[in-house]
C-alpha positions as a Markdown table, in Angstrom:
| # | Residue | x | y | z |
|---|---|---|---|---|
| 1 | Unk | 98.9 | 84.6 | 118.0 |
| 2 | Unk | 98.5 | 86.6 | 121.2 |
| 3 | Unk | 96.9 | 89.4 | 119.2 |
| 4 | Unk | 94.1 | 87.1 | 118.1 |
| 5 | Unk | 93.8 | 85.6 | 121.5 |
| 6 | Unk | 93.7 | 89.0 | 123.3 |
| 7 | Unk | 90.6 | 89.9 | 121.4 |
| 8 | Unk | 88.8 | 86.9 | 122.8 |
| 9 | Unk | 89.7 | 86.7 | 126.5 |
| 10 | Unk | 90.4 | 89.1 | 129.4 |
| 11 | Unk | 93.4 | 87.3 | 130.9 |
| 12 | Unk | 96.7 | 87.0 | 129.0 |
| 13 | Unk | 97.8 | 83.5 | 128.0 |
| 14 | Unk | 100.7 | 81.7 | 129.7 |
| 15 | Unk | 104.1 | 82.7 | 128.5 |
| 16 | Unk | 107.1 | 80.4 | 128.1 |
| 17 | Unk | 109.8 | 81.2 | 130.7 |
| 18 | Unk | 111.8 | 83.1 | 128.0 |
| 19 | Unk | 108.7 | 85.2 | 127.0 |
| 20 | Unk | 109.1 | 84.3 | 123.4 |
| 21 | Unk | 106.0 | 82.2 | 123.1 |
| 22 | Unk | 102.5 | 82.0 | 124.5 |
| 23 | Unk | 100.9 | 78.6 | 125.4 |
| 24 | Unk | 97.3 | 78.1 | 124.3 |
| 25 | Unk | 95.7 | 74.7 | 124.8 |
| 26 | Unk | 99.1 | 73.2 | 125.3 |
| 27 | Unk | 100.5 | 74.5 | 122.0 |
| 28 | Unk | 103.2 | 77.1 | 121.7 |
| 29 | Unk | 102.7 | 80.2 | 119.4 |
| 30 | Unk | 105.2 | 83.0 | 118.9 |
| 31 | Unk | 104.3 | 85.9 | 121.1 |
| 32 | Unk | 103.7 | 89.4 | 119.8 |
| 33 | Unk | 106.8 | 91.6 | 120.3 |
| 34 | Unk | 106.3 | 93.1 | 123.8 |
| 35 | Unk | 108.3 | 96.3 | 122.8 |
| 36 | Unk | 105.6 | 97.4 | 120.3 |
| 37 | Unk | 104.0 | 100.6 | 121.6 |
| 38 | Unk | 100.4 | 99.8 | 122.8 |
| 39 | Unk | 98.8 | 102.2 | 120.3 |
| 40 | Unk | 100.6 | 100.6 | 117.4 |
| 41 | Unk | 99.9 | 97.1 | 118.7 |
| 42 | Unk | 96.2 | 97.9 | 118.9 |
| 43 | Unk | 96.2 | 99.3 | 115.4 |
| 44 | Unk | 98.0 | 96.2 | 114.0 |
| 45 | Unk | 95.6 | 93.9 | 115.8 |
| 46 | Unk | 92.6 | 95.7 | 114.3 |
| 47 | Unk | 94.2 | 95.3 | 110.8 |
| 48 | Unk | 94.9 | 91.6 | 111.5 |
| 49 | Unk | 91.3 | 91.0 | 112.5 |
| 50 | Unk | 90.1 | 92.8 | 109.3 |
| 51 | Unk | 92.4 | 90.6 | 107.2 |
| 52 | Unk | 91.1 | 87.5 | 108.9 |
| 53 | Unk | 87.6 | 88.5 | 108.1 |
| 54 | Unk | 88.7 | 89.0 | 104.5 |
| 55 | Unk | 90.1 | 85.5 | 104.4 |
| 56 | Unk | 86.8 | 84.1 | 105.5 |
| 57 | Unk | 84.9 | 86.3 | 103.0 |
| 58 | Unk | 87.1 | 85.4 | 100.1 |
| 59 | Unk | 87.6 | 81.7 | 100.9 |
| 60 | Unk | 87.8 | 79.7 | 97.7 |
| 61 | Unk | 88.0 | 82.7 | 95.4 |
| 62 | Unk | 90.9 | 84.4 | 93.5 |
| 63 | Unk | 91.0 | 87.1 | 96.2 |
| 64 | Unk | 91.8 | 84.7 | 99.0 |
| 65 | Unk | 95.6 | 84.8 | 98.4 |
| 66 | Unk | 95.6 | 88.6 | 98.7 |
| 67 | Unk | 93.8 | 88.3 | 102.0 |
| 68 | Unk | 96.2 | 85.7 | 103.3 |
| 69 | Unk | 99.1 | 87.9 | 102.3 |
| 70 | Unk | 97.6 | 90.7 | 104.4 |
| 71 | Unk | 97.4 | 88.4 | 107.4 |
| 72 | Unk | 101.1 | 87.4 | 106.8 |
| 73 | Unk | 102.3 | 91.1 | 106.5 |
| 74 | Unk | 100.4 | 92.0 | 109.7 |
| 75 | Unk | 101.7 | 89.1 | 111.7 |
| 76 | Unk | 105.3 | 89.9 | 110.5 |
| 77 | Unk | 104.8 | 93.5 | 111.8 |
| 78 | Unk | 103.6 | 92.1 | 115.1 |
| 79 | Unk | 106.7 | 89.9 | 115.3 |
| 80 | Unk | 104.6 | 86.7 | 115.2 |
| 81 | Unk | 106.1 | 85.6 | 111.9 |
| 82 | Unk | 109.4 | 86.3 | 110.1 |
| 83 | Unk | 112.6 | 86.8 | 111.9 |
| 84 | Unk | 112.1 | 86.2 | 115.6 |
| 85 | Unk | 111.8 | 89.6 | 117.4 |
| 86 | Unk | 114.3 | 88.5 | 120.0 |
| 87 | Unk | 116.9 | 88.0 | 117.3 |
| 88 | Unk | 116.5 | 91.5 | 115.9 |
| 89 | Unk | 118.3 | 94.7 | 116.9 |
| 90 | Unk | 116.2 | 97.4 | 118.5 |
| 91 | Unk | 116.4 | 99.4 | 115.2 |
| 92 | Unk | 115.2 | 96.3 | 113.2 |
| 93 | Unk | 112.3 | 95.8 | 115.6 |
| 94 | Unk | 111.2 | 99.5 | 115.3 |
| 95 | Unk | 111.5 | 99.3 | 111.5 |
| 96 | Unk | 109.4 | 96.1 | 111.4 |
| 97 | Unk | 106.4 | 97.4 | 113.5 |
| 98 | Unk | 106.6 | 100.9 | 112.0 |
| 99 | Unk | 106.4 | 99.6 | 108.4 |
| 100 | Unk | 103.2 | 100.5 | 106.5 |
| 101 | Unk | 100.8 | 97.6 | 106.7 |
| 102 | Unk | 97.8 | 98.0 | 104.4 |
| 103 | Unk | 94.3 | 97.3 | 105.7 |
| 104 | Unk | 91.8 | 95.6 | 103.5 |
| 105 | Unk | 89.9 | 97.8 | 101.2 |
| 106 | Unk | 86.4 | 98.7 | 102.3 |
| 107 | Unk | 85.3 | 98.7 | 98.7 |
| 108 | Unk | 83.7 | 95.5 | 97.5 |
């Protein structure tokens, strides 16, 4: 969730004391894995935003499920979904964020 939030505000959101979650409007969301290198985190955030635009564009069509799958894959790579990043080994974390995450096709 932080990746989405970061694109909209200049200050980082409040973190829980363990650093595992961000608190936005009183609700806890899993934080992006803080060990992801900044360049890769920025790339994944750009891909996530593109998939979210695709979800809006394809809403109610047969293409919507593919767009939602793209959001899911990107959020897993960021550590915001799937196995919690704090439960993974360093090797598992690197493999997760290094995995190929496709961006939406520019062809329409």
